[in-house]
N, C-alpha and C positions, 0 to 999 in steps of 0.2 A: 437446408438442414440435412444432417446425416442421421442415419438410424443409430440411436444411442443405446446404451446398455439398458435393458428393460427387464425388471424382475418384480415379483409381488411387493417388494419393499421399495422399488423405484418405478412406480407405474406412471404411464401417461395420465394426464388429467382427463382427456377425452379420446376414445377410439371411435372413428367413423368407419362403418363397413359399407362400402359401395361409393362410387364416384359419379353417379348420375346427377341429375339436377338437384335432388334433395341432398345428396352427400356433399356436393361442392358447397352449397350454401351453409350446411351444417358445419363443415370444417372451417370455412372462412369466418363464420359468425363466432364460433368457439375460440378461434385463435385471436380474433379481435378483442375478445373479452379478457385476454391475457392467459388463457389456458394453453398448456403444452399438448398439442394435438397430433395424432397419428391418423392418416387417411389411408385405408386399405382398399385396393380395387383389384379385381381379377385380371384387368388389362389396362395398363396406362395409356394405351392408344385409343381407348374408347371413352375417356373422361368426357362428361357432358355431351355424350353422343345424342344427336337428335334422331331417335330411332324411327319416329314417324315424320310428320310434316315439319320441315325446317322453318317454322314460324313461331313467333312469340306474341302473346297478347290475344285480343279478341274480346267479345262481350263478357264482362265479369272478370275475365282473365287479365286484361290490360290494366285494370285497376289494381289487381293483386301485384302485378310487376312494379307498378309505381309505389305501392306500399312496401314491397321488398326493398326498393331503393331507399325509401324514407327511413327504413329501419337498419340500414347499413349493409344490405345484401349486394350481390354482384350482378344478378341477372339482367337488370335494366341497362347498366353500362355495357355489358357484353352484347346484348341485343342491339343497342344503338350503334356500337362501333363495328358490328359485323352485318348490319342490315343492308339489304339490296333493294328493298322497297318498303315504304311506310304508307299506311292508310289509317285514317281515323274513321271508325265505324259509327253508325247511327247518327250521322250528322244532321239528318232531318228531324231528329228528336231532341229532347232536352239534354243539356250538358251532363246531367247526373248519370245518364246511361250511355253517353258517348265513351268509346273505348279505343285506345291506340292498339294497332297491330303492326307487326313488321315481319316481312319475309327475310330470313337471314341466310347468309352463306353458310351452309351446313358445316363444312370443314373449318372455316375461319372461326365460327362460334366455338367449336370444340377445341381448337388449338389455342385460341386466346384464353379460354377459361383454364386450360391446363397451365398456361404460362402464368396466370394470376396465382394459381395454387403453388406453383414452383417458387414464386417470389414472396409468398406470404410469410411474414415472421411467425415464429412459434408453430409452424406447420410442417410435418414430415410426410412425404408421399412414399408409398411402398406397394409394389405389386405382389399380392398374395390373395388366394381365395380363402375366405373365412368359411369354416365348415362346422363350427360349434361355439358354444358359450362356456365360460368358466363361471359357475354360480356357486356361491357359498352362503349358507344361511339365508336363502331367498334374495341374495344381492349379487348383481353381476360384477365380476372382478376382472373380466378380460375375455379374450376369444382364442380359439384354436384355429389353425390353418391346415389346408391340404398338404402343405410342405412338411408337416410334422413338428412345427414349433409354434409356440404361443406368444401372445402379446397381452400385457396386463395394463388395465386402466381403471381409474376411479369411476368412470362412467363409460357407457357404450351406446352409440347411436346406430341403429340398423336401418339402412336405406337400400334394400335389395331390389327395389323396382319390380320388374316382371320376371325375375330370375329364380324365384323360390320354387323348386320342384317344377320347373317350367318345361313345356313341350310346345313345339310349333307344328302347325297342320297345313298341308296343301293337298286338298282332295283326300285320298286314302293314305298319303304319305305322312308319317308322324316321326318326329325326331326330337331329341332333347335340345333345349336351348331357350334362353329368354329373348334372343334375337336370332334371325336366320343365320346360321353359320357361327353362332356364338355359344358360350358355355351355359350351364345351368348350376344353380346352388343347391346341392343335394342334402347336405348334412344338417343344415340349420332347422328345417321343418321339424325333424324328430326331436331336436333340442328344445324348441319352443313347446311342443306338445308335452314333453317330459316335465317341464316346469309349469304346466297348467295353462299355457297360452293356447287358445282355440285358433284353428285355421279353417278357412273356407277357400273355394276356388272362384276365380273370375277369369274372364277372357277378354282379350282385345285383339285388334287386327290392324293391318296396314295394306294400302293398295300397291299395285305394281308400279315400278319405275320404268320410264321409257327413254329411249335415245332421242334427243331433241331433233336431230337432223332427219329423223324418219317421220316426224309429225308434219302435217300440212296445216300451217297456221292461216293460210289464206281463207278469208270468209268467217273466221272465228272472231267473236267479240273480244276486244282488247280491254284489259283491266290495268290501267296505269296507276302509279302511286300518286300521293298528294304532292302538289307543287310546294306546299309549305308544311313540311313533315312535323307531326306531333311525336316527340320522342318520349321515352319512358323515364329516363333519369332526370333528376333535378340538378341543373347546372349553375343557376344563379347563386346558390348557397355554397358552392364548392370552390376550393382553390384549384389552380392548375394541376398541382401535384395529385390532389385527390381525383381529379377528372382523368388525367392521363397517366395513371400509376403504372401501367404496363408499357404504354407507347413511348414514354420518356426514358424508361430504364433499359429498354432493349429495342433493337430495330424490329419493325413489324411489317414485313414485306408483302403479306398476302394482299393481292389486288382487291381494292374496295373495302377492306376491313377497317381502315383508319379514316375513311372519308365520312366523317360524322354528318348524318343528315342526307346522304346521297340516295338517289333513286336510280339504280343502275339497270333495272330489268323491268320487263312487262310480263304480266300474267295474261292468260287467255281463258275464255269460257266456252264450253260446249255442253252437250247433254246426251243422255241415253236416248234410245229409240225403242219403238215397238219390237224391233228385231232383237235388241238387247234384252228386253224383258222376256221375250219368248225363249231365248237361249237359256236364261237363268231359270225360268219356271220349268223348262224341259229337263234341266240337269240338277234340280234341287236335291234329288236323291243321292247325288255324288258329293254334296257339301257336308263336311263333318258337323256343321251346325244342325242340319236337319236329319242326319243319320243317327244322331245321339252319341257321336264320338267325343263331342265336347260337352261337358256338364256345367262348366263355369258360365255365369251370367255375363253378358256383354254390355257395353255402354249404350243406354237408350238414346242419348243425345248425339251419338256418333255411330250409327248402326252400319252394318255391312250392307252391300248392295243387294244381297239376297234378302235381308230383312226389309229393306225399303221397298223392294218389288212386291214382297208378300204382304206387308202391312199396309201399303198404300197402293193396292191393286187398281184403284180407280185413276191413278195418275199415268199419263202417257209418257212422261219423261222425268228424269231427275238431273239437276245441274251437276256438271263436272268441271272443276277448276284445274287448269294446267299451270303448275307453278315450278319454276326452275329451282334446283337444289344449290346453285352457287354460280359464281362468275367464272370459275376455272374448271367447270365441268359442263357437259351437255346432257346431264341426267335430269329428268323431269318427274316431279311428283304429281300423281293423278288424284287430286283431292276429291273425295266423294265416291270412290270406287274400291273401298276396302272389301276384301273377299278372301275366302279360303277354298274356292272351287278348284278343281284340278287344273294344272297348267294349260293343257290343250283347250279347255273351255275358256280360261282367262284370255287366251289369244283371240278366240272367236268373239268374245264379248268386247274386247278392245277394238277389233276391226269393224264392229257394228256401230261405232260412235263417229259422228262427223269429225273429220280432221285426223282421225286415228286409223283410217282404213289400211294404211301401209306401215303403221307404227311397230317398232321393234321393242319387245319387253327385254330389259336387261337385268331386272330383279323381279321375281314373281311376287304376287301378293300372298300373304299367309296370315293365319291366326295364331295367337299365343295364349296358352292356358297356364295359369300360375296360382300359387298359394298366396293368400293375403290373411292378415290377422284383423278380425273385426275390431274397429277402433274404439268401441265402447269399453275396451279393456285398458284404456289410457286415461290419464289425468289431463287437464287442460294444458299442462306443461309438456304433454306428449311423452311423459314417463309412464312406464307400465305400472298398472295397479297390482300386478302379481309378482314382478321381479324388480326389486329396488335397483336404481341406478341404470336401468335399461330403458332406452328411448327408441321410439319408432317414428319414421318420417317417410312420406312419399307413397308410392303405389302399394307398398306393403300394408298401408292403412286403408286400402280400398278406393283410392282416388285415381283419376286419370288426368293427364296433362302435365306439361313441364312446369307451368305456373303454380298449380296447386302443390306439386312436389317441392318446388323451390321454397314456397312459403312455409311449408311444414319443416323443411330442413333448417331454415333460418331460426324458427322458434325452438326446435329440438336442440340445435347447436348452442344457442344462447343458454338454454336451460341446463343442458348437460354440463357446460362449462361453469355455470353459476353453482350447480350442485357440487361439482368437484372442488370449487373454490369456497364452498360453504357460505354461499350468498342466497338471498331469497329468490324464489322463482319469478319468471317473467311471463306475463299473460297479456294477450290482446282479447278484450271482450267483444261480443257480437255487436254492441252498440258503439264500437270504436272503429271498426273497419271490416273490409271483406275477409281479411285473414282471421279476424275474430269469429266471423260467421262460419267460415270454413271449419275451424277447429272445434267450435261449439257444436256444429251439425254432426261432425264425425264422432266426437266423444260422447255426445248426449243422445243423438238419434240413431247413430250407426248408419250402415249402408246396406242396401239390397241390390245395388248395381254399382259399377264404377262411378264415383262421385265426380261431377263436373260443376264448377262454380257458374252460377247464372245470376244476373242482376236481380232477378225476382226472388232469390233466396234471402236477400238482405232487406229486412223491413225498414231500415233507415238509410236506404241507398241514396236519398237526396243529400245526405250528409257526407257521402263517400265519393264525391266526384274525384276523378283521377288526379287533378291538379292540386288537391288540398291535403294530400297525405302528410307532407312535412309539417304542416300547421296542426293537423289533428294529433300527431304523435309527439308534439314538442315536449309535453310533460314526461313522456317515456324517455326521450333523449336526456333530459335533465336528471332523471332518477337512475337510469341504467347505463349512462355513459356510452351510448351507442355511436356517437360521432365525435369528431375532433372539436375542441373548444371553439375554433374559428367557425366551423360550420354551424354549431349550435347558436353562436352569436349572430351569424348572418340570418338564420331562420327566425330568431327572436326579432331582429330588426325588420325583417320583411313582414312578419305578422303585425308588428306595430304600424308599419306603413299601410297595410291593408285596412286596419281599423281607422287610421287617420284619414285615409282617402275616402272611405265610406262616409265619414262625417262631413268631409268637404263637399262631396257630390250630393249629399242629402240636404245641405244647407245653402248651397250656392246655385244661382240660376244661370242657365245657358242663354244665348242670344234670343232664343224663342220665347223667353219669359217664364219657362217652367224650370224646376230644378233639374240638374243633371241626372239625379236618381230617377225622377219621374220620367225623364226622357228615355232612360235605359229601359224602363218597363213599358213604354208606350209606342216607340218608333222602331223601325227596322234597323238592323245592325249597320247597314250602309249609310244611314242618315245620322248616326250618332256623332256628337261632337263632345270634346272634353277640354278642360283647361290645358294650356300648352305644356305645362310641366308634367301632366299625366302621361304624355306620350314617351317621356324619358324613363319611366319606371321599368323595372325588369318585367318581362313578359308574364312570368308566373304571378306577380303581384297584380298586374292589370287584369288578368283573367279571373283571379280570385275575387277582386273587388266587384267586377261586373257580375260574376256568378252570385255572390252574396246579395247584391242589390236586386237582381232579377228575381230570385227565388226567396226574397226576404220572408214573406208570410209563411210559405211552406217550411222554410228552414226553422223558423221559431217554433212551429207546431211539432216538427220532428225532434228538436232539441228538448222540448217539454216531455214528449213521449219517451225519449231516450233516458231522461232523468228519472222517470218513474220506473223504468226497467232497471236502471242502475241501483235504485234503492233495494230492489229485490236481489240484485247481484251482490250488494254489499252485506246482505244477510247471510253470514257465513255458517255453513253446516260443518261441525267438527267431524273429522274423518272416522272417529269412533262412535258416532251417534247411534244409539241403540234402537233402530227402526222396529225390530221385532217386539219390543216391549210396549209399543204404542197401541192402545185400543182404538179401533175405528179405522185403521189403515187396512186396505184390502190386501190379500195375499199376493196378488200380481204386483201391486204397487211396492210392497216390501221387497219382493224378489228383484224388481228393477232397481230400486234404490240401493240395495246391497250389492248388486252387480256393478252398477255404474259409479256409485259413491260420489254423487254430485257435491261440488265444493260450495255451492250457494243455493239459496232458495230459487233464484231465477233459473239456474241450470236445471234444478229438479222439476220445475214447471214445464220444461220442454221435452221431458223424457216421454217417449211413447209408452202408454200404459199407465201413466200417472195423470189423473184428472184433477180439475179445479177443487173438488171436494177434498181430495187427498192433500192438496197443497194447503188448504185452510186448516186442516187438522195438524199438519206438519208445522205450520206457522205458529200455532198456539203452543205446541209442545216445545218448539225451538225457543220461543220467548221465555218459557218456564225454565228450560234447561240452561239458557244463558244467564237468567237471573240467579238460579241456584249456584252456577259456577262462579258468578261474581261475588255472591254472598260468602262462598267458601274461601275465595281468595282474600276477601276482606277480613 
């Protein structure tokens, strides 16, 4: 695509600001919906940059990536094709909490995603730094850039990541930038505040990178990938064109990037020592975190090494994972050693760890502090409650992680395009998937620290096993046209096959004299037998059949509970509902309801500060309100 003439009378349908993981998914999703999309980024060479660990997935996160794929996103395919090691986590536990994870080639991931964007129909890429919004009558009409010219759009998606008023910290050294050596977005914060959007500060960090040939791997525990990799994307339902949409259209020469399912590297495990901890404790006064130079709250589930040493002072050591950043580089990521201590202290800390005594730091660790917009200012569609046609996705909403960002980008992109095309909004509810839990948590409960998805956040996680995402979202595909007709048909047929085979296995007996279904529930996996034709089924079908039979009782209970919640979710609250006129509602409750503007009674029940008594009162008045509205319409 070329940059076309763009005026207030000929706007783009969607403008996406930022090309990180949220921005890429937003742009692709919007263009797939048929919208004319412009993707703006401050640097075309850092599209989909893996600023921290070059890994995708993990507990709670791997399930999100599978859901992104099931809803038409790109992250799963990009991770699969650029992965250099696959691991399925929690294999000793039930399948509901098992999660795929992949170590990716950092540069291959970035370059492949850029290539996908370059080839995507209806999508234009352009390098420009957005520094302001064009807002008329509380509706966003476009953006201004640092180059002095503007772009106009029917909708705008903001995905600024950690770049909003960002600063990096290494000891007493402080500089501007959302990544070390990169730019910062300065103008947007003032524009948000001008239009009533509140901002707060968060902080995140990253560990040092080491030169691999300076590490002594002898004696360190080896962490190999799985021999039978669990991939993120669903391949049984895809045509070859949908699966290899980049690889077939262009040569893809990066080593390892096209070898789907390959395990090319090994990772290693070491740990901190008492010497490490003494060094950190003795130099805490030099850390910006403990000096008060950083006011933003950091991620509780991914703390700095300073925080770990202080908070867990009874522990003698903490695990450190050594992970390669790619197959064409000797740069290694030191997972578990995030810090913002001065560089000379970082060197001493590194040398106090077994295997790293002579290791050479080639990129120092640092912390990043940045603005974010509390997500309770958003609708479930991720559109702003304060500025019409303005959407937010990714770390600007107070989240952490590539996966959470990608999921938000996908939903914001679909909704921005649907709004531009004057179609109804698209929502995933919390009883439908991890993405629904993520967005409901953000928009209803808000955040007090960078939000990370955990399996424990999903009350119906038994229904959300990573392999079932396509089946769970089938009704969404049908309604919102998220996939090609052939893929939808394949998914429908697979789901029919799942149901057929469950019936076969429940009614037919194995050679042992008990039904195949009873056998699945009572014997070890290695002893299972099936009818011969079962072995010829697609892997995704076989795994779903076994999962549903194994957890049959639990799944029925969860489905019943989810239906009860769905009834509350179906009880719609009009956007103009007059909370202040309701006698019996507490002042705190009215303030929260007016601020968040829940779209359903179910969402209202999850707002902090709204108690069950408030919900009962609200329920009564909503029924009365709806009855009066119906009578008026009659």
